[in-house]
C-alpha positions in Angstrom: -10.4 -0.6 -31.4 -12.2 -3.6 -29.8 -12.1 -4.6 -26.2 -8.8 -6.6 -25.6 -9.3 -10.3 -24.8 -9.0 -11.1 -21.1 -5.6 -12.2 -19.9 -5.1 -15.8 -18.8 -3.5 -14.3 -15.6 -5.4 -13.2 -12.5 -5.2 -13.1 -8.7 -5.5 -16.9 -8.6 -2.9 -17.3 -11.4 -0.5 -14.3 -11.3 1.8 -13.5 -14.1 5.6 -14.0 -13.5 6.6 -10.4 -14.3 10.1 -8.9 -14.2 11.2 -5.7 -12.5 13.2 -3.8 -15.0 14.0 -0.6 -13.0 14.4 0.0 -9.3 15.5 3.5 -8.4 15.4 5.6 -5.3 13.1 8.5 -5.5 13.7 9.9 -2.0 17.1 11.7 -1.7 20.0 11.4 0.8 18.9 12.7 4.2 15.3 11.7 3.8 13.5 10.0 6.7 11.9 7.6 4.2 13.0 5.2 1.5 10.7 5.6 -1.5 11.4 3.8 -4.7 10.2 3.9 -8.3 9.8 0.4 -9.7 9.1 -0.5 -13.3 7.4 -3.9 -13.8 7.4 -5.4 -17.2 4.1 -7.1 -18.1 5.1 -7.8 -21.8 3.6 -11.0 -23.1 1.1 -11.3 -20.3 -2.0 -10.0 -22.0 -2.7 -7.9 -18.9 -4.3 -4.5 -19.4 -4.8 -1.7 -16.9 -6.4 1.7 -16.7 -5.4 4.8 -14.7 -6.6 4.3 -11.2 -6.1 0.5 -11.1 -3.8 -1.3 -8.7 -1.2 -3.9 -9.2 -1.3 -6.9 -6.9 2.1 -8.4 -6.0 2.4 -11.8 -4.3 5.7 -11.6 -2.3 8.0 -14.2 -0.8 9.4 -14.0 2.7 13.0 -13.3 3.5 15.1 -16.6 3.4 16.7 -15.6 6.8 13.3 -15.3 8.4 12.3 -18.7 7.1 15.6 -20.1 8.2 15.1 -18.7 11.8 11.7 -20.4 12.0 13.1 -23.7 10.7 15.9 -23.6 13.3 13.4 -22.9 16.2 11.3 -25.9 15.0 14.4 -28.0 14.6 13.2 -28.8 11.1 14.9 -29.3 7.8 12.2 -27.6 5.7 11.5 -30.8 3.8 8.7 -31.9 6.2 5.4 -32.3 4.4 2.6 -30.0 5.7 -1.0 -29.2 4.7 -2.0 -25.8 6.1 -5.8 -26.0 6.5 -6.5 -22.5 5.1 -4.7 -23.2 1.8 -7.1 -26.1 0.9 -4.3 -28.0 -0.9 -4.9 -31.2 -2.9 -1.5 -32.5 -1.7 1.0 -31.6 1.0 3.8 -29.1 0.3 7.2 -28.8 2.0 7.4 -26.7 5.2 10.0 -24.5 3.5 7.6 -23.8 0.6 4.8 -23.0 3.0 6.8 -20.6 5.1 8.5 -18.9 2.1 5.6 -18.4 -0.3 2.3 -19.3 1.3 2.1 -18.2 4.9 2.6 -14.9 6.8 5.4 -15.0 9.3 4.1 -12.0 11.2 0.8 -11.5 13.0 0.5 -14.4 15.5 -2.9 -14.8 17.1 -4.4 -15.6 20.5 -4.9 -19.2 19.3 -1.2 -19.7 19.2 -0.7 -18.3 22.7 -3.4 -20.7 23.9 -1.6 -23.6 22.2 1.8 -22.6 23.6 0.2 -22.3 27.1 -1.0 -25.9 26.9 2.2 -27.3 25.5 4.8 -25.4 27.6 6.6 -27.5 30.2 8.7 -24.8 31.8 6.9 -23.3 34.9 8.2 -19.8 34.2 7.1 -19.9 30.6 3.7 -21.4 31.5 3.2 -18.6 34.1 4.0 -15.9 31.5 1.6 -17.3 29.0 -1.1 -17.7 31.6 -0.8 -14.1 32.6 -1.4 -13.1 28.9 -4.6 -15.2 28.8 -6.3 -14.1 32.1 -9.7 -12.4 31.6 -9.3 -8.7 31.4 -5.8 -8.9 29.9 -7.0 -8.4 26.3 -5.2 -5.1 25.8 -2.0 -6.5 27.3 -2.3 -9.5 25.0 -3.0 -7.4 21.9 0.1 -5.2 22.6 2.2 -8.3 23.2 1.1 -9.9 19.9 1.7 -6.6 18.0 5.3 -6.7 19.0 5.9 -10.3 18.2 6.3 -12.5 15.1 5.9 -16.3 15.1 9.6 -16.8 15.5 9.7 -14.5 18.6 7.1 -16.7 20.3 8.9 -19.9 19.6 12.2 -18.3 20.8 10.6 -17.0 24.0 8.8 -20.2 24.9 11.1 -23.0 23.8 9.6 -25.6 26.1 6.4 -25.5 24.1 7.5 -27.7 21.2 5.4 -27.5 18.1 5.5 -29.9 15.2 5.7 -28.3 11.7 2.0 -29.1 11.0 1.0 -27.6 14.4 2.8 -24.4 13.6 1.3 -24.0 10.1 -2.2 -24.7 11.4 -1.8 -21.5 13.5 -0.6 -19.3 10.6 -2.4 -17.0 8.2 -2.2 -17.0 4.4 0.4 -14.7 2.9 -1.7 -12.2 1.0 -0.8 -10.2 -2.0 -0.2 -6.5 -1.6 -2.0 -3.9 -3.8 -0.1 -0.9 -5.1 -1.7 2.1 -6.9 -0.4 2.1 -10.5 1.7 5.2 -11.2 1.6 5.0 -15.0 -0.9 5.2 -17.9 -1.2 2.2 -20.2 -1.6 4.7 -23.1 2.0 5.8 -22.5 3.4 2.5 -21.1 1.3 -0.4 -22.5 3.7 -3.2 -21.5 4.9 -1.6 -18.2 3.4 -0.9 -14.8 5.1 1.8 -12.7 4.9 1.7 -8.9 5.8 4.3 -6.2 6.7 2.2 -3.2 7.5 3.2 0.4 10.0 0.5 1.6 8.9 -0.5 5.0 11.6 -1.1 7.6 10.9 -0.8 11.4 11.6 -2.3 14.8 9.5 -4.3 17.2 10.5 -6.4 20.2 14.0 -4.9 19.9 14.5 -6.5 16.4 14.7 -5.0 12.9 11.7 -5.9 10.8 10.8 -5.3 7.2 7.6 -5.1 5.2 7.4 -8.4 3.4 6.4 -7.1 0.0 8.1 -3.8 -0.3 11.5 -5.3 0.7 10.8 -8.3 -1.6 10.7 -6.0 -4.5 13.4 -3.6 -3.3 16.0 -6.0 -1.9 15.4 -9.6 -3.0 14.3 -9.4 -6.6 17.1 -9.4 -9.1 16.2 -6.9 -11.8 15.3 -8.6 -15.1 15.6 -12.1 -13.7 13.6 -12.9 -10.6 9.9 -13.6 -11.4 7.5 -11.3 -9.5 4.0 -12.8 -9.4 1.5 -10.0 -10.3 -2.1 -9.3 -11.3 -4.1 -6.2 -12.1 -6.8 -5.2 -9.6 -9.6 -3.3 -11.3 -10.7 -0.1 -9.5 -13.6 2.3 -9.4 -10.9 5.0 -9.0 -9.9 6.9 -12.1 -9.7 10.3 -13.8 -12.9 12.0 -15.0 -14.5 10.2 -17.9 -15.2 13.5 -19.5 -11.8 14.9 -20.7 -13.3 18.4 -20.5 -13.9 18.2 -16.8 -11.3 19.8 -14.4 -9.5 17.4 -12.1 -8.3 18.2 -8.6 -5.8 15.6 -7.2 -4.7 15.4 -3.6 -1.9 12.8 -3.0 0.8 13.3 -0.4 3.6 10.9 -0.1 3.2 7.7 -2.2 -0.4 8.8 -2.6 0.9 10.7 -5.6 1.2 7.5 -7.6 -2.2 7.3 -9.3 -2.1 11.0 -10.1 1.1 10.5 -12.0 -1.0 8.0 -14.0 -4.0 10.4 -14.2 -1.9 13.3 -15.7 -0.1 11.0 -18.1 -3.5 9.7 -19.3 -5.1 13.2 -19.6 -2.1 14.5 -21.5 -2.1 11.5 -23.8 -5.8 11.9 -24.7 -5.5 15.6 -25.1 -8.0 16.4 -22.2 -9.0 20.0 -22.2 -10.0 20.0 -18.5 -7.5 21.7 -16.2 -5.3 19.7 -13.7 -4.6 20.8 -10.1 -2.2 18.7 -8.1 -1.7 18.9 -4.3 1.4 17.1 -3.1 3.1 17.0 0.3 5.8 15.2 2.2 8.4 16.0 4.9 11.1 18.0 3.1 11.2 19.5 -0.3 15.0 18.8 -0.7 14.7 15.1 0.0 11.0 14.0 -0.5 9.7 15.8 -3.7 8.8 12.6 -5.6 9.0 13.0 -9.4 10.0 16.6 -8.9 11.4 17.1 -12.5 8.2 15.6 -14.0 5.8 17.8 -12.1 7.8 21.0 -12.8 7.9 20.1 -16.5 4.1 19.5 -16.6 3.7 22.9 -14.9 6.0 24.6 -17.3 4.2 23.1 -20.3 0.9 24.1 -18.7 -0.3 20.5 -18.7 -1.1 21.0 -15.0 -2.6 24.4 -14.2 -1.6 24.4 -10.5 0.9 22.5 -8.3 0.5 23.2 -4.6 3.1 21.8 -2.3 3.1 21.2 1.5 6.3 20.3 3.4 5.7 19.4 7.0 9.3 19.6 8.2 10.7 22.6 6.3 9.5 25.1 8.9 8.6 25.3 12.6 4.9 24.9 12.0 3.9 21.8 10.1 2.1 22.4 6.8 -0.1 19.7 5.2 -2.0 19.4 2.0 -5.3 20.3 3.7 -3.7 23.6 4.8 -2.9 24.4 1.2 -6.5 23.6 0.3 -7.7 26.1 2.9 -5.2 28.8 1.7 -6.7 28.4 -1.8 -10.3 28.0 -0.7 -11.9 30.5 -3.0 -10.1 29.1 -6.1 -10.8 25.5 -5.1 -14.5 26.2 -4.7 -14.5 27.9 -8.1 -13.2 24.7 -9.6 -15.6 22.5 -7.7 -18.6 24.7 -8.4 -17.6 24.5 -12.0 -17.9 20.7 -12.0 -14.3 19.6 -11.2 -13.7 16.1 -10.0 -12.0 15.8 -6.6 -9.7 12.9 -6.0 -7.7 11.8 -2.9 -5.1 9.0 -2.5 -3.1 8.0 0.6 -3.3 7.4 4.3 -6.9 6.7 5.4 -6.4 7.2 9.1 -5.3 10.8 9.2 -4.7 12.5 5.9 -7.9 11.5 4.1 -10.0 12.4 7.1 -8.3 15.8 7.4 -8.8 16.5 3.7 -12.4 15.5 3.9 -13.0 17.9 6.9 -11.3 20.7 4.9 -13.4 20.0 1.8 -16.6 20.2 3.8 -15.5 23.4 5.5 -14.5 25.0 2.1 -17.8 24.0 0.5 -19.8 25.4 3.5 -17.8 28.6 3.7 -17.2 29.4 0.0 -20.6 28.1 -1.1 -22.3 30.0 1.7 -24.0 26.8 2.9 -25.0 25.4 6.3 -22.9 22.5 7.6 -25.9 20.2 6.7 -26.1 21.6 3.2 -22.3 21.2 2.7 -22.7 17.5 3.8 -25.5 17.0 1.3 -23.4 18.7 -1.5 -20.3 16.5 -0.9 -22.6 13.5 -0.7 -23.9 14.4 -4.1 -20.4 14.8 -5.4 -19.7 11.2 -4.4 -22.9 10.0 -6.1 -21.9 11.8 -9.3 -18.4 10.2 -9.1 -16.9 13.7 -8.6 -15.4 12.8 -5.3 -13.4 9.6 -5.3 -10.8 8.2 -2.8 -8.2 5.5 -3.0 -7.1 5.3 0.7 -5.3 2.7 2.7 
């Protein structure tokens, strides 16, 4: 088979895909809302490999756009040219707010502008207090709790024109999601494992713009979803005879579903070991039936599970690694690849610490020798991470 011709679709020209399946993975009683989404890329010419990500360009909620228009006293038909978009011609304010600009994440620049334009003395004093030297932390905390609409609502005397507002806004960026399927099994589909983001700031209910775009606002089979494939260095071992250790709690399990599908499809002889964790087994065991079937068919050699809320003491994937240190080292010393996907701030760091400790202890190395060993694993593409 030759290399497929490149698709006409890319980040700059996304493909108008359709979501053909949107089902809840987490069960009743879960503290999370995690969904399995199937995106049809039939007819796009797009190709992907296990480990790649799908870029999704979302649209903002109509009610959020409407709130901003109301605060601006605008119709939405006003022509605007947001500087960062480098447009050849103006677009309507509604189009800019719906599809081109982020409605969250206001900056210090906007607070400065509102301070200059405010005519109400109380509002002016509040804004000035946020901008005094030494108030950086207070300002950062304030901005983290506010969206653009909140600022316009709290400081109504600082009237902005539509063009002034958009000049203070950032571009609405696509979101990348680890692909949870193998193209060998699903050549015209991309599967995603998505945590739907819903939260509260400034006393108001908020939602993640892209996760709720796909979960709530896209009509299955009809609404176009602009997508592109983002190529990644992340992927299963190139040698199908190499063992593969995968650590992916929560939605970090997504690429490893793709890895295992791929390795089964190509008849890889290397063993597969999956570490998965979440809050509760009864409500958060994502793709439970699939993993148990793989285990039963011996297509994965081991499945180690960590449930943080099922007992008094929290148990995480790194704890399961330590419990199986001798076996884990046996796999690693035998040439296994070690792959991690998920939260960069805590989980990936904790897993990295555990890996170094296991290499040092089981390999009878000094801490410095363990650091050098793990560094070599990275150079050899035996230790890869997809973290966010």
